[in-house]
C-alpha positions, 0 to 999 in steps of 0.5 A: 780496787778488786770490786771494780768492773770495766764499762765494757765488761758490764755492758757485755754482762748486762747485754746493752751497748756501751753507748747506753751505759755512757749516756746513763753515766753522764745523766744520772751518776754524776762525777767520779767523786760521787763514788759510782764510777772512776776513770783509770788510764782512759778506762771507765770502771764502775763500783758495786754501787754504780753497777747495781744502779746501772742494772736497775736502770736497765731493768727499769720496767721490771721488778726492782728487787735484785734477784739471784740471777742479777747478783750472779750477773754482777759478780762475774761470768758463769764459768763451768767445767764441761766435758768434751763430747764431739768435734769435727764439724765443718766449722772447726771453731765449734765443739759439742760439750756436756754440762754437769746437768747433762745439757749439751752445749756448743762451745766456741774454740779457736781450733777443734783439731786437738780435742779428743774424747779422752786425754792421753791418761784415759780421763775424759777431756774436761775444760772450762767454758764461760757463758757469754752473751751469744753462747759458750766460749772456751775459757783459757788456752786450747789443748796443745796436742791431740788429747794433751793440755 
């Protein structure tokens, strides 16, 4: 059961609407007994086979081989530990952070007021961020006090 992915999450990862997935599911994937998808408490879940066939359908005009990027896309969102660089913008829901490859990114957070360059113990403030369709988002809870998780 852990290799299932919800229709909403799959649509988010691939970058299409749920309507496109729903249409493809009804036309091409058949009934739940075929093994491509199943319904659990009013939520549609795709199996690995179903998710791969959906990805191939979305890529329809492109190369049909599974690339490493496609495999990453189906396995889960890219989560990375980033280092806080700068906050205090006019928009309090954005902080600037540095990835491991020294690329500067903007990360959406709930409130940037508790982010600091250093934690209370002197270490740089690091936090997990996830790459989503429209940018990077804080994964997990924000700092509870200035410089303190």
